[in-house]
Biopython code that builds the backbone (N, CA, C, O; Angstrom):
import numpy as np
from Bio.PDB.StructureBuilder import StructureBuilder

atoms = [
    (1, "SER", "N", (-105.972, -7.958, -132.754)),
    (1, "SER", "CA", (-107.104, -8.016, -133.662)),
    (1, "SER", "C", (-106.840, -8.961, -134.819)),
    (1, "SER", "O", (-107.715, -9.731, -135.216)),
    (2, "LEU", "N", (-105.615, -8.899, -135.365)),
    (2, "LEU", "CA", (-105.307, -9.821, -136.457)),
    (2, "LEU", "C", (-105.262, -11.260, -135.961)),
    (2, "LEU", "O", (-105.686, -12.177, -136.664)),
    (3, "GLY", "N", (-104.758, -11.454, -134.771)),
    (3, "GLY", "CA", (-104.753, -12.798, -134.192)),
    (3, "GLY", "C", (-106.168, -13.312, -133.966)),
    (3, "GLY", "O", (-106.464, -14.480, -134.217)),
    (4, "ALA", "N", (-107.036, -12.425, -133.489)),
    (4, "ALA", "CA", (-108.433, -12.807, -133.284)),
    (4, "ALA", "C", (-109.105, -13.133, -134.614)),
    (4, "ALA", "O", (-109.884, -14.082, -134.697)),
    (5, "ALA", "N", (-108.810, -12.357, -135.652)),
    (5, "ALA", "CA", (-109.408, -12.618, -136.962)),
    (5, "ALA", "C", (-108.948, -13.961, -137.505)),
    (5, "ALA", "O", (-109.759, -14.718, -138.039)),
    (6, "ALA", "N", (-107.668, -14.269, -137.380)),
    (6, "ALA", "CA", (-107.171, -15.560, -137.858)),
    (6, "ALA", "C", (-107.787, -16.708, -137.074)),
    (6, "ALA", "O", (-108.154, -17.732, -137.650)),
    (7, "LEU", "N", (-107.898, -16.542, -135.773)),
    (7, "LEU", "CA", (-108.519, -17.570, -134.939)),
    (7, "LEU", "C", (-109.980, -17.770, -135.314)),
    (7, "LEU", "O", (-110.465, -18.900, -135.355)),
    (8, "LEU", "N", (-110.675, -16.683, -135.585)),
    (8, "LEU", "CA", (-112.079, -16.783, -135.970)),
    (8, "LEU", "C", (-112.254, -17.457, -137.320)),
    (8, "LEU", "O", (-113.224, -18.187, -137.522)),
    (9, "ILE", "N", (-111.341, -17.229, -138.237)),
    (9, "ILE", "CA", (-111.427, -17.911, -139.535)),
    (9, "ILE", "C", (-111.270, -19.418, -139.337)),
    (9, "ILE", "O", (-112.005, -20.208, -139.929)),
    (10, "LEU", "N", (-110.309, -19.809, -138.501)),
    (10, "LEU", "CA", (-110.143, -21.235, -138.220)),
    (10, "LEU", "C", (-111.375, -21.811, -137.531)),
    (10, "LEU", "O", (-111.832, -22.899, -137.881)),
    (11, "LEU", "N", (-111.907, -21.092, -136.564)),
    (11, "LEU", "CA", (-113.105, -21.564, -135.879)),
    (11, "LEU", "C", (-114.297, -21.612, -136.821)),
    (11, "LEU", "O", (-115.113, -22.530, -136.737)),
    (12, "GLY", "N", (-114.406, -20.653, -137.701)),
    (12, "GLY", "CA", (-115.527, -20.617, -138.624)),
    (12, "GLY", "C", (-115.531, -21.779, -139.586)),
    (12, "GLY", "O", (-116.589, -22.305, -139.931)),
    (13, "HIS", "N", (-114.343, -22.186, -140.025)),
    (13, "HIS", "CA", (-114.281, -23.327, -140.939)),
    (13, "HIS", "C", (-114.511, -24.649, -140.215)),
    (13, "HIS", "O", (-115.048, -25.593, -140.794)),
    (14, "SER", "N", (-114.105, -24.714, -138.956)),
    (14, "SER", "CA", (-114.256, -25.980, -138.241)),
    (14, "SER", "C", (-115.602, -26.097, -137.526)),
    (14, "SER", "O", (-116.076, -27.207, -137.282)),
    (15, "LEU", "N", (-116.212, -24.987, -137.193)),
    (15, "LEU", "CA", (-117.500, -25.004, -136.490)),
    (15, "LEU", "C", (-118.591, -24.468, -137.412)),
    (15, "LEU", "O", (-118.923, -23.284, -137.354)),
    (16, "GLN", "N", (-119.135, -25.304, -138.236)),
    (16, "GLN", "CA", (-120.154, -24.849, -139.170)),
    (16, "GLN", "C", (-121.536, -24.774, -138.527)),
    (16, "GLN", "O", (-122.440, -24.161, -139.094)),
    (17, "SER", "N", (-121.713, -25.368, -137.388)),
    (17, "SER", "CA", (-123.012, -25.360, -136.720)),
    (17, "SER", "C", (-123.114, -24.155, -135.791)),
    (17, "SER", "O", (-122.258, -23.980, -134.924)),
    (18, "PRO", "N", (-124.141, -23.320, -135.951)),
    (18, "PRO", "CA", (-124.309, -22.185, -135.026)),
    (18, "PRO", "C", (-124.470, -22.633, -133.580)),
    (18, "PRO", "O", (-124.004, -21.946, -132.671)),
    (19, "ALA", "N", (-125.110, -23.755, -133.350)),
    (19, "ALA", "CA", (-125.277, -24.249, -131.979)),
    (19, "ALA", "C", (-123.922, -24.610, -131.366)),
    (19, "ALA", "O", (-123.679, -24.354, -130.187)),
    (20, "LEU", "N", (-123.050, -25.200, -132.168)),
    (20, "LEU", "CA", (-121.714, -25.549, -131.683)),
    (20, "LEU", "C", (-120.890, -24.292, -131.406)),
    (20, "LEU", "O", (-120.125, -24.249, -130.443)),
    (21, "MET", "N", (-121.047, -23.269, -132.251)),
    (21, "MET", "CA", (-120.344, -22.002, -132.012)),
    (21, "MET", "C", (-120.785, -21.364, -130.707)),
    (21, "MET", "O", (-119.960, -20.894, -129.924)),
    (22, "VAL", "N", (-122.088, -21.351, -130.479)),
    (22, "VAL", "CA", (-122.603, -20.767, -129.238)),
    (22, "VAL", "C", (-122.154, -21.595, -128.034)),
    (22, "VAL", "O", (-121.871, -21.038, -126.973)),
    (23, "ALA", "N", (-122.086, -22.922, -128.188)),
    (23, "ALA", "CA", (-121.625, -23.778, -127.094)),
    (23, "ALA", "C", (-120.159, -23.522, -126.750)),
    (23, "ALA", "O", (-119.760, -23.691, -125.597)),
    (24, "THR", "N", (-119.358, -23.121, -127.725)),
    (24, "THR", "CA", (-117.952, -22.808, -127.420)),
    (24, "THR", "C", (-117.814, -21.470, -126.711)),
    (24, "THR", "O", (-116.781, -21.193, -126.101)),
    (25, "LEU", "N", (-118.845, -20.643, -126.786)),
    (25, "LEU", "CA", (-118.767, -19.337, -126.138)),
    (25, "LEU", "C", (-118.811, -19.428, -124.620)),
    (25, "LEU", "O", (-118.197, -18.606, -123.940)),
    (26, "LEU", "N", (-119.514, -20.396, -124.079)),
    (26, "LEU", "CA", (-119.641, -20.475, -122.620)),
    (26, "LEU", "C", (-118.291, -20.633, -121.921)),
    (26, "LEU", "O", (-118.022, -19.877, -120.987)),
    (27, "PRO", "N", (-117.427, -21.571, -122.319)),
    (27, "PRO", "CA", (-116.119, -21.616, -121.657)),
    (27, "PRO", "C", (-115.251, -20.405, -121.981)),
    (27, "PRO", "O", (-114.439, -19.985, -121.156)),
    (28, "LEU", "N", (-115.417, -19.841, -123.177)),
    (28, "LEU", "CA", (-114.633, -18.647, -123.517)),
    (28, "LEU", "C", (-115.030, -17.460, -122.640)),
    (28, "LEU", "O", (-114.175, -16.664, -122.253)),
    (29, "ILE", "N", (-116.305, -17.338, -122.331)),
    (29, "ILE", "CA", (-116.745, -16.246, -121.459)),
    (29, "ILE", "C", (-116.215, -16.443, -120.044)),
    (29, "ILE", "O", (-115.797, -15.478, -119.404)),
    (30, "ALA", "N", (-116.225, -17.674, -119.548)),
    (30, "ALA", "CA", (-115.650, -17.957, -118.227)),
    (30, "ALA", "C", (-114.159, -17.647, -118.215)),
    (30, "ALA", "O", (-113.647, -17.084, -117.248)),
    (31, "LEU", "N", (-113.460, -18.015, -119.291)),
    (31, "LEU", "CA", (-112.037, -17.707, -119.395)),
    (31, "LEU", "C", (-111.808, -16.200, -119.441)),
    (31, "LEU", "O", (-110.822, -15.692, -118.906)),
    (32, "SER", "N", (-112.711, -15.510, -120.072)),
    (32, "SER", "CA", (-112.600, -14.058, -120.154)),
    (32, "SER", "C", (-112.620, -13.425, -118.770)),
    (32, "SER", "O", (-111.835, -12.521, -118.484)),
    (33, "ARG", "N", (-113.494, -13.887, -117.934)),
    (33, "ARG", "CA", (-113.565, -13.335, -116.571)),
    (33, "ARG", "C", (-112.290, -13.652, -115.788)),
    (33, "ARG", "O", (-111.853, -12.844, -114.968)),
    (34, "ALA", "N", (-111.701, -14.798, -116.028)),
    (34, "ALA", "CA", (-110.455, -15.156, -115.334)),
    (34, "ALA", "C", (-109.292, -14.311, -115.828)),
    (34, "ALA", "O", (-108.436, -13.909, -115.039)),
    (35, "LEU", "N", (-109.255, -14.038, -117.137)),
    (35, "LEU", "CA", (-108.140, -13.275, -117.692)),
    (35, "LEU", "C", (-108.241, -11.788, -117.377)),
    (35, "LEU", "O", (-107.230, -11.086, -117.360)),
    (36, "GLN", "N", (-109.447, -11.308, -117.130)),
    (36, "GLN", "CA", (-109.636, -9.876, -116.913)),
    (36, "GLN", "C", (-108.805, -9.365, -115.743)),
    (36, "GLN", "O", (-108.257, -8.264, -115.803)),
    (37, "ALA", "N", (-108.710, -10.140, -114.705)),
    (37, "ALA", "CA", (-107.982, -9.688, -113.518)),
    (37, "ALA", "C", (-106.471, -9.812, -113.661)),
    (37, "ALA", "O", (-105.732, -9.126, -112.954)),
    (38, "ASN", "N", (-105.994, -10.673, -114.561)),
    (38, "ASN", "CA", (-104.564, -10.946, -114.616)),
    (38, "ASN", "C", (-103.843, -10.296, -115.786)),
    (38, "ASN", "O", (-102.778, -9.709, -115.590)),
    (39, "HIS", "N", (-104.378, -10.378, -116.979)),
    (39, "HIS", "CA", (-103.665, -9.875, -118.152)),
    (39, "HIS", "C", (-104.661, -9.204, -119.078)),
    (39, "HIS", "O", (-105.462, -9.876, -119.728)),
    (40, "TYR", "N", (-104.614, -7.883, -119.141)),
    (40, "TYR", "CA", (-105.616, -7.141, -119.884)),
    (40, "TYR", "C", (-105.534, -7.393, -121.389)),
    (40, "TYR", "O", (-106.569, -7.442, -122.055)),
    (41, "GLY", "N", (-104.331, -7.552, -121.939)),
    (41, "GLY", "CA", (-104.185, -7.793, -123.372)),
    (41, "GLY", "C", (-104.853, -9.094, -123.799)),
    (41, "GLY", "O", (-105.553, -9.136, -124.811)),
    (42, "LEU", "N", (-104.634, -10.162, -123.021)),
    (42, "LEU", "CA", (-105.295, -11.435, -123.325)),
    (42, "LEU", "C", (-106.805, -11.323, -123.154)),
    (42, "LEU", "O", (-107.568, -11.927, -123.908)),
    (43, "PHE", "N", (-107.230, -10.552, -122.163)),
    (43, "PHE", "CA", (-108.660, -10.355, -121.949)),
    (43, "PHE", "C", (-109.304, -9.685, -123.151)),
    (43, "PHE", "O", (-110.376, -10.103, -123.590)),
    (44, "VAL", "N", (-108.668, -8.651, -123.690)),
    (44, "VAL", "CA", (-109.225, -7.949, -124.841)),
    (44, "VAL", "C", (-109.262, -8.855, -126.066)),
    (44, "VAL", "O", (-110.258, -8.869, -126.789)),
    (45, "LEU", "N", (-108.198, -9.609, -126.310)),
    (45, "LEU", "CA", (-108.169, -10.524, -127.452)),
    (45, "LEU", "C", (-109.260, -11.581, -127.327)),
    (45, "LEU", "O", (-109.977, -11.860, -128.289)),
    (46, "GLN", "N", (-109.382, -12.160, -126.151)),
    (46, "GLN", "CA", (-110.368, -13.210, -125.950)),
    (46, "GLN", "C", (-111.786, -12.654, -125.986)),
    (46, "GLN", "O", (-112.689, -13.324, -126.486)),
    (47, "THR", "N", (-112.003, -11.458, -125.475)),
    (47, "THR", "CA", (-113.332, -10.851, -125.523)),
    (47, "THR", "C", (-113.731, -10.521, -126.954)),
    (47, "THR", "O", (-114.896, -10.677, -127.321)),
    (48, "SER", "N", (-112.790, -10.071, -127.758)),
    (48, "SER", "CA", (-113.129, -9.788, -129.158)),
    (48, "SER", "C", (-113.475, -11.072, -129.901)),
    (48, "SER", "O", (-114.369, -11.072, -130.748)),
    (49, "VAL", "N", (-112.778, -12.171, -129.597)),
    (49, "VAL", "CA", (-113.122, -13.455, -130.196)),
    (49, "VAL", "C", (-114.542, -13.854, -129.800)),
    (49, "VAL", "O", (-115.331, -14.270, -130.648)),
    (50, "CYS", "N", (-114.867, -13.729, -128.513)),
    (50, "CYS", "CA", (-116.217, -14.077, -128.046)),
    (50, "CYS", "C", (-117.269, -13.208, -128.720)),
    (50, "CYS", "O", (-118.296, -13.712, -129.174)),
    (51, "PHE", "N", (-117.022, -11.930, -128.786)),
    (51, "PHE", "CA", (-118.015, -11.022, -129.353)),
    (51, "PHE", "C", (-118.268, -11.314, -130.823)),
    (51, "PHE", "O", (-119.417, -11.369, -131.260)),
    (52, "VAL", "N", (-117.199, -11.502, -131.585)),
    (52, "VAL", "CA", (-117.375, -11.757, -133.013)),
    (52, "VAL", "C", (-118.008, -13.118, -133.249)),
    (52, "VAL", "O", (-118.844, -13.260, -134.142)),
    (53, "LEU", "N", (-117.626, -14.126, -132.462)),
    (53, "LEU", "CA", (-118.277, -15.429, -132.603)),
    (53, "LEU", "C", (-119.763, -15.334, -132.306)),
    (53, "LEU", "O", (-120.580, -15.932, -133.007)),
    (54, "LEU", "N", (-120.111, -14.593, -131.281)),
    (54, "LEU", "CA", (-121.517, -14.455, -130.934)),
    (54, "LEU", "C", (-122.275, -13.676, -132.003)),
    (54, "LEU", "O", (-123.384, -14.052, -132.381)),
    (55, "ALA", "N", (-121.678, -12.598, -132.487)),
    (55, "ALA", "CA", (-122.360, -11.777, -133.491)),
    (55, "ALA", "C", (-122.468, -12.470, -134.835)),
    (55, "ALA", "O", (-123.447, -12.274, -135.556)),
    (56, "GLU", "N", (-121.480, -13.275, -135.182)),
    (56, "GLU", "CA", (-121.449, -13.897, -136.503)),
    (56, "GLU", "C", (-121.888, -15.353, -136.507)),
    (56, "GLU", "O", (-121.779, -16.022, -137.535)),
    (57, "SER", "N", (-122.379, -15.855, -135.389)),
    (57, "SER", "CA", (-122.703, -17.281, -135.341)),
    (57, "SER", "C", (-123.816, -17.664, -136.315)),
    (57, "SER", "O", (-123.867, -18.812, -136.756)),
    (58, "LEU", "N", (-124.691, -16.752, -136.654)),
    (58, "LEU", "CA", (-125.765, -17.053, -137.600)),
    (58, "LEU", "C", (-125.542, -16.437, -138.972)),
    (58, "LEU", "O", (-126.421, -16.534, -139.829)),
    (59, "ALA", "N", (-124.397, -15.808, -139.210)),
    (59, "ALA", "CA", (-124.169, -15.120, -140.478)),
    (59, "ALA", "C", (-123.945, -16.088, -141.632)),
    (59, "ALA", "O", (-124.355, -15.804, -142.758)),
    (60, "GLN", "N", (-123.310, -17.212, -141.379)),
    (60, "GLN", "CA", (-123.058, -18.239, -142.393)),
    (60, "GLN", "C", (-122.257, -17.720, -143.586)),
    (60, "GLN", "O", (-122.453, -18.196, -144.704)),
    (61, "ASP", "N", (-121.376, -16.773, -143.378)),
    (61, "ASP", "CA", (-120.526, -16.282, -144.472)),
    (61, "ASP", "C", (-119.049, -16.518, -144.172)),
    (61, "ASP", "O", (-118.217, -15.645, -144.423)),
    (62, "TRP", "N", (-118.722, -17.680, -143.642)),
    (62, "TRP", "CA", (-117.346, -17.985, -143.262)),
    (62, "TRP", "C", (-116.480, -18.317, -144.464)),
    (62, "TRP", "O", (-115.298, -18.617, -144.297)),
    (63, "GLN", "N", (-117.027, -18.272, -145.659)),
    (63, "GLN", "CA", (-116.244, -18.563, -146.855)),
    (63, "GLN", "C", (-115.466, -17.337, -147.335)),
    (63, "GLN", "O", (-114.844, -17.390, -148.396)),
    (64, "LEU", "N", (-115.483, -16.261, -146.600)),
    (64, "LEU", "CA", (-114.812, -15.028, -147.005)),
    (64, "LEU", "C", (-113.639, -14.682, -146.083)),
    (64, "LEU", "O", (-113.628, -13.593, -145.510)),
    (65, "PRO", "N", (-112.648, -15.572, -145.919)),
    (65, "PRO", "CA", (-111.567, -15.269, -144.973)),
    (65, "PRO", "C", (-110.695, -14.094, -145.414)),
    (65, "PRO", "O", (-110.188, -13.355, -144.570)),
    (66, "GLN", "N", (-110.512, -13.911, -146.727)),
    (66, "GLN", "CA", (-109.665, -12.808, -147.182)),
    (66, "GLN", "C", (-110.306, -11.465, -146.840)),
    (66, "GLN", "O", (-109.619, -10.531, -146.426)),
    (67, "VAL", "N", (-111.607, -11.375, -147.011)),
    (67, "VAL", "CA", (-112.309, -10.127, -146.694)),
    (67, "VAL", "C", (-112.241, -9.852, -145.198)),
    (67, "VAL", "O", (-112.033, -8.713, -144.781)),
    (68, "ARG", "N", (-112.414, -10.888, -144.399)),
    (68, "ARG", "CA", (-112.351, -10.713, -142.942)),
    (68, "ARG", "C", (-110.954, -10.267, -142.501)),
    (68, "ARG", "O", (-110.822, -9.363, -141.676)),
    (69, "LEU", "N", (-109.920, -10.895, -143.047)),
    (69, "LEU", "CA", (-108.558, -10.498, -142.681)),
    (69, "LEU", "C", (-108.248, -9.082, -143.140)),
    (69, "LEU", "O", (-107.601, -8.324, -142.417)),
    (70, "PHE", "N", (-108.706, -8.716, -144.341)),
    (70, "PHE", "CA", (-108.464, -7.354, -144.826)),
    (70, "PHE", "C", (-109.170, -6.335, -143.946)),
    (70, "PHE", "O", (-108.595, -5.298, -143.614)),
    (71, "ASN", "N", (-110.415, -6.621, -143.564)),
    (71, "ASN", "CA", (-111.140, -5.701, -142.686)),
    (71, "ASN", "C", (-110.462, -5.593, -141.323)),
    (71, "ASN", "O", (-110.412, -4.510, -140.741)),
    (72, "SER", "N", (-109.945, -6.696, -140.815)),
    (72, "SER", "CA", (-109.215, -6.651, -139.544)),
    (72, "SER", "C", (-107.939, -5.844, -139.684)),
    (72, "SER", "O", (-107.588, -5.079, -138.785)),
    (73, "LEU", "N", (-107.243, -6.003, -140.797)),
    (73, "LEU", "CA", (-106.022, -5.241, -141.032)),
    (73, "LEU", "C", (-106.314, -3.747, -141.109)),
    (73, "LEU", "O", (-105.561, -2.940, -140.565)),
    (74, "VAL", "N", (-107.391, -3.376, -141.774)),
    (74, "VAL", "CA", (-107.784, -1.960, -141.834)),
    (74, "VAL", "C", (-108.084, -1.437, -140.432)),
    (74, "VAL", "O", (-107.700, -0.318, -140.094)),
    (75, "GLY", "N", (-108.765, -2.237, -139.617)),
    (75, "GLY", "CA", (-109.052, -1.832, -138.239)),
    (75, "GLY", "C", (-107.794, -1.636, -137.417)),
    (75, "GLY", "O", (-107.694, -0.680, -136.649)),
    (76, "VAL", "N", (-106.820, -2.546, -137.574)),
    (76, "VAL", "CA", (-105.558, -2.424, -136.838)),
    (76, "VAL", "C", (-104.801, -1.177, -137.270)),
    (76, "VAL", "O", (-104.260, -0.454, -136.434)),
    (77, "VAL", "N", (-104.762, -0.924, -138.577)),
    (77, "VAL", "CA", (-104.051, 0.261, -139.084)),
    (77, "VAL", "C", (-104.707, 1.539, -138.559)),
    (77, "VAL", "O", (-104.013, 2.467, -138.144)),
    (78, "LEU", "N", (-106.032, 1.588, -138.577)),
    (78, "LEU", "CA", (-106.723, 2.778, -138.050)),
    (78, "LEU", "C", (-106.457, 2.960, -136.560)),
    (78, "LEU", "O", (-106.236, 4.082, -136.105)),
    (79, "ALA", "N", (-106.476, 1.872, -135.799)),
    (79, "ALA", "CA", (-106.206, 1.970, -134.361)),
    (79, "ALA", "C", (-104.782, 2.455, -134.103)),
    (79, "ALA", "O", (-104.561, 3.279, -133.216)),
    (80, "LEU", "N", (-103.819, 1.952, -134.869)),
    (80, "LEU", "CA", (-102.438, 2.411, -134.702)),
    (80, "LEU", "C", (-102.275, 3.877, -135.081)),
    (80, "LEU", "O", (-101.541, 4.611, -134.419)),
    (81, "LEU", "N", (-102.954, 4.308, -136.144)),
    (81, "LEU", "CA", (-102.868, 5.714, -136.532)),
    (81, "LEU", "C", (-103.442, 6.630, -135.453)),
    (81, "LEU", "O", (-102.870, 7.678, -135.154)),
    (82, "VAL", "N", (-104.557, 6.238, -134.878)),
    (82, "VAL", "CA", (-105.141, 7.051, -133.804)),
    (82, "VAL", "C", (-104.223, 7.061, -132.590)),
    (82, "VAL", "O", (-104.029, 8.107, -131.970)),
    (83, "ALA", "N", (-103.652, 5.902, -132.244)),
    (83, "ALA", "CA", (-102.734, 5.847, -131.096)),
    (83, "ALA", "C", (-101.508, 6.713, -131.336)),
    (83, "ALA", "O", (-101.060, 7.412, -130.428)),
    (84, "LEU", "N", (-100.960, 6.676, -132.547)),
    (84, "LEU", "CA", (-99.802, 7.518, -132.859)),
    (84, "LEU", "C", (-100.162, 8.994, -132.853)),
    (84, "LEU", "O", (-99.363, 9.824, -132.420)),
    (85, "LEU", "N", (-101.343, 9.327, -133.323)),
    (85, "LEU", "CA", (-101.797, 10.717, -133.308)),
    (85, "LEU", "C", (-101.935, 11.228, -131.880)),
    (85, "LEU", "O", (-101.496, 12.335, -131.569)),
    (86, "VAL", "N", (-102.540, 10.428, -131.013)),
    (86, "VAL", "CA", (-102.703, 10.829, -129.616)),
    (86, "VAL", "C", (-101.339, 10.945, -128.932)),
    (86, "VAL", "O", (-101.112, 11.879, -128.163)),
    (87, "TYR", "N", (-100.431, 10.005, -129.204)),
    (87, "TYR", "CA", (-99.091, 10.047, -128.619)),
    (87, "TYR", "C", (-98.335, 11.289, -129.096)),
    (87, "TYR", "O", (-97.703, 11.979, -128.296)),
    (88, "GLY", "N", (-98.402, 11.573, -130.395)),
    (88, "GLY", "CA", (-97.725, 12.756, -130.926)),
    (88, "GLY", "C", (-98.294, 14.042, -130.363)),
    (88, "GLY", "O", (-97.547, 14.975, -130.070)),
    (89, "LEU", "N", (-99.612, 14.105, -130.209)),
    (89, "LEU", "CA", (-100.246, 15.290, -129.630)),
    (89, "LEU", "C", (-99.822, 15.478, -128.181)),
    (89, "LEU", "O", (-99.571, 16.601, -127.744)),
    (90, "GLU", "N", (-99.742, 14.379, -127.436)),
    (90, "GLU", "CA", (-99.315, 14.457, -126.037)),
    (90, "GLU", "C", (-97.869, 14.944, -125.928)),
    (90, "GLU", "O", (-97.549, 15.783, -125.085)),
    (91, "ARG", "N", (-97.005, 14.412, -126.783)),
    (91, "ARG", "CA", (-95.609, 14.852, -126.778)),
    (91, "ARG", "C", (-95.486, 16.328, -127.157)),
    (91, "ARG", "O", (-94.697, 17.060, -126.559)),
    (92, "TRP", "N", (-96.260, 16.762, -128.143)),
    (92, "TRP", "CA", (-96.220, 18.160, -128.580)),
    (92, "TRP", "C", (-96.670, 19.081, -127.455)),
    (92, "TRP", "O", (-96.070, 20.133, -127.232)),
    (93, "LEU", "N", (-97.739, 18.684, -126.735)),
    (93, "LEU", "CA", (-98.219, 19.510, -125.622)),
    (93, "LEU", "C", (-97.202, 19.569, -124.490)),
    (93, "LEU", "O", (-97.022, 20.624, -123.881)),
    (94, "GLU", "N", (-96.537, 18.461, -124.198)),
    (94, "GLU", "CA", (-95.493, 18.458, -123.167)),
    (94, "GLU", "C", (-94.332, 19.362, -123.566)),
    (94, "GLU", "O", (-93.805, 20.108, -122.741)),
    (95, "HIS", "N", (-93.939, 19.291, -124.826)),
    (95, "HIS", "CA", (-92.843, 20.133, -125.318)),
    (95, "HIS", "C", (-93.228, 21.605, -125.241)),
    (95, "HIS", "O", (-92.409, 22.448, -124.876)),
    (96, "ARG", "N", (-94.451, 21.904, -125.579)),
    (96, "ARG", "CA", (-94.929, 23.291, -125.529)),
    (96, "ARG", "C", (-94.951, 23.815, -124.099)),
    (96, "ARG", "O", (-94.598, 24.969, -123.856)),
    (97, "GLN", "N", (-95.363, 22.973, -123.148)),
    (97, "GLN", "CA", (-95.368, 23.388, -121.744)),
    (97, "GLN", "C", (-93.949, 23.634, -121.239)),
    (97, "GLN", "O", (-93.712, 24.574, -120.481)),
    (98, "LEU", "N", (-93.002, 22.788, -121.660)),
    (98, "LEU", "CA", (-91.618, 23.001, -121.252)),
    (98, "LEU", "C", (-91.063, 24.304, -121.807)),
    (98, "LEU", "O", (-90.328, 25.015, -121.122)),
    (99, "LEU", "N", (-91.419, 24.616, -123.056)),
    (99, "LEU", "CA", (-90.968, 25.877, -123.645)),
    (99, "LEU", "C", (-91.568, 27.074, -122.916)),
    (99, "LEU", "O", (-90.891, 28.083, -122.718)),
    (100, "GLN", "N", (-92.824, 26.969, -122.518)),
    (100, "GLN", "CA", (-93.458, 28.062, -121.785)),
    (100, "GLN", "C", (-92.815, 28.248, -120.423)),
    (100, "GLN", "O", (-92.622, 29.382, -119.984)),
    (101, "LYS", "N", (-92.477, 27.151, -119.742)),
    (101, "LYS", "CA", (-91.817, 27.252, -118.441)),
    (101, "LYS", "C", (-90.440, 27.887, -118.590)),
    (101, "LYS", "O", (-90.028, 28.710, -117.772)),
    (102, "ALA", "N", (-89.736, 27.490, -119.649)),
    (102, "ALA", "CA", (-88.406, 28.037, -119.876)),
    (102, "ALA", "C", (-88.474, 29.531, -120.177)),
    (102, "ALA", "O", (-87.640, 30.298, -119.696)),
    (103, "SER", "N", (-89.453, 29.947, -120.965)),
    (103, "SER", "CA", (-89.573, 31.364, -121.276)),
    (103, "SER", "C", (-90.037, 32.142, -120.065)),
    (103, "SER", "O", (-89.635, 33.294, -119.905)),
    (104, "ASN", "N", (-90.851, 31.580, -119.217)),
    (104, "ASN", "CA", (-91.264, 32.270, -117.993)),
    (104, "ASN", "C", (-90.089, 32.417, -117.014)),
    (104, "ASN", "O", (-89.990, 33.423, -116.312)),
    (105, "ASN", "N", (-89.212, 31.428, -116.970)),
    (105, "ASN", "CA", (-88.029, 31.510, -116.101)),
    (105, "ASN", "C", (-87.061, 32.575, -116.579)),
    (105, "ASN", "O", (-86.479, 33.292, -115.765)),
    (106, "THR", "N", (-86.880, 32.688, -117.894)),
    (106, "THR", "CA", (-85.968, 33.717, -118.401)),
    (106, "THR", "C", (-86.551, 35.106, -118.245)),
    (106, "THR", "O", (-85.806, 36.062, -118.026)),
    (107, "ASP", "N", (-87.899, 35.246, -118.354)),
    (107, "ASP", "CA", (-88.536, 36.542, -118.139)),
    (107, "ASP", "C", (-88.449, 36.960, -116.668)),
    (107, "ASP", "O", (-88.298, 38.145, -116.372)),
    (108, "ALA", "N", (-88.540, 36.015, -115.764)),
    (108, "ALA", "CA", (-88.482, 36.330, -114.353)),
    (108, "ALA", "C", (-87.066, 36.733, -113.946)),
    (108, "ALA", "O", (-86.905, 37.545, -113.035)),
    (109, "LYS", "N", (-86.045, 36.194, -114.592)),
    (109, "LYS", "CA", (-84.664, 36.548, -114.261)),
    (109, "LYS", "C", (-84.297, 37.916, -114.798)),
    (109, "LYS", "O", (-83.437, 38.592, -114.232)),
    (110, "ALA", "N", (-84.926, 38.329, -115.865)),
    (110, "ALA", "CA", (-84.571, 39.609, -116.485)),
    (110, "ALA", "C", (-85.212, 40.756, -115.805)),
    (110, "ALA", "O", (-85.012, 41.902, -116.208)),
]
sb = StructureBuilder()
sb.init_structure("model")
sb.init_model(0)
sb.init_chain("A")
sb.init_seg("    ")
for serial, (resi, resn, name, xyz) in enumerate(atoms, 1):
    if name == "N":
        sb.init_residue(resn, " ", resi, " ")
    sb.init_atom(name, np.array(xyz, "f"), 0.0, 1.0, " ", f" {name:<3s}", serial, name[0])
structure = sb.get_structure()
């Protein structure tokens, strides 16, 4: 996401014409379909670039790179927190199941 935001800031400063931005989307969309089958991480990065370029092509507010980077950073931090929460919950549930199996084995032996 941060890489996509930095790339979009560069594209926004160099492509001031909305028509030129939309014209760059066509090869990016074709590339997206090619990457989808081979490397999912590149596909997601490239799709987010396409989506934001398409959504922001008429916004004309490319003079705010610091705000865009900060918003992207907040998004990355939130995504990492959710991923860590889900991972921790999964580990806790696995540990709890192991404890239950262990207690059931000791009860069956007694």
